[in-house]
C-alpha positions in Angstrom: -7.2 2.1 20.8 -9.7 4.0 18.7 -10.1 4.2 15.2 -11.8 6.7 14.0 -9.6 9.3 13.0 -9.9 12.2 15.8 -6.9 12.2 17.9 -2.9 14.3 17.0 -1.8 11.1 15.8 -3.8 9.7 12.8 -2.2 12.6 10.6 1.6 10.0 11.2 0.0 7.2 11.0 -2.3 7.7 8.2 1.1 9.2 6.2 2.8 5.7 7.8 0.3 3.8 6.0 0.4 5.3 3.0 4.6 4.8 2.7 4.3 1.2 3.6 1.3 0.9 0.7 3.8 2.3 -1.8 6.2 -0.2 -0.8 4.0 -3.3 -1.0 3.3 -1.9 -3.9 7.8 -0.9 -4.5 8.5 -4.9 -2.8 6.1 -6.5 -5.2 7.5 -5.1 -8.8 10.1 -5.8 -7.7 9.7 -9.3 -6.9 7.5 -9.7 -9.9 10.7 -8.6 -12.5 12.6 -11.2 -10.3 10.0 -13.8 -11.1 9.8 -12.5 -15.2 13.4 -13.7 -15.5 13.8 -16.2 -14.0 11.0 -18.4 -14.7 9.1 -15.3 -17.8 5.4 -15.7 -16.0 5.5 -13.7 -13.2 3.1 -15.0 -10.7 0.4 -14.4 -9.0 1.5 -13.3 -5.6 4.0 -10.5 -7.2 0.0 -9.4 -9.5 -1.1 -9.6 -6.0 0.9 -7.7 -3.8 0.8 -4.6 -6.1 -3.4 -5.2 -6.4 -3.2 -4.9 -2.7 -0.9 -2.1 -1.9 -2.7 -0.3 -4.7 -5.8 -1.1 -2.8 -4.1 -0.2 0.3 -2.8 3.4 -1.2 -6.2 4.3 -2.2 -8.2 3.8 0.9 -5.6 5.8 2.9 -6.1 8.7 0.7 -9.6 8.8 1.0 -8.9 8.1 4.6 -6.1 11.0 4.5 -8.3 13.0 2.4 -11.7 12.8 4.7 -9.6 13.3 7.4 -8.6 17.3 6.2 -12.0 18.1 5.5 
């Protein structure tokens, strides 16, 4: 399976990656809220999930834009 964006499913895969990144961000936010309410500090894992999700989302958006050119 090639990783270039020339297959017909490339748009669908990129949209799924975008949705996965958003899901990771939401899970990170929910986990951060839970950690703050129980331990009064956010913790590294929720922050890492949020940063990872935002980074993945930005990379996917850049791929989508380059795919449409």
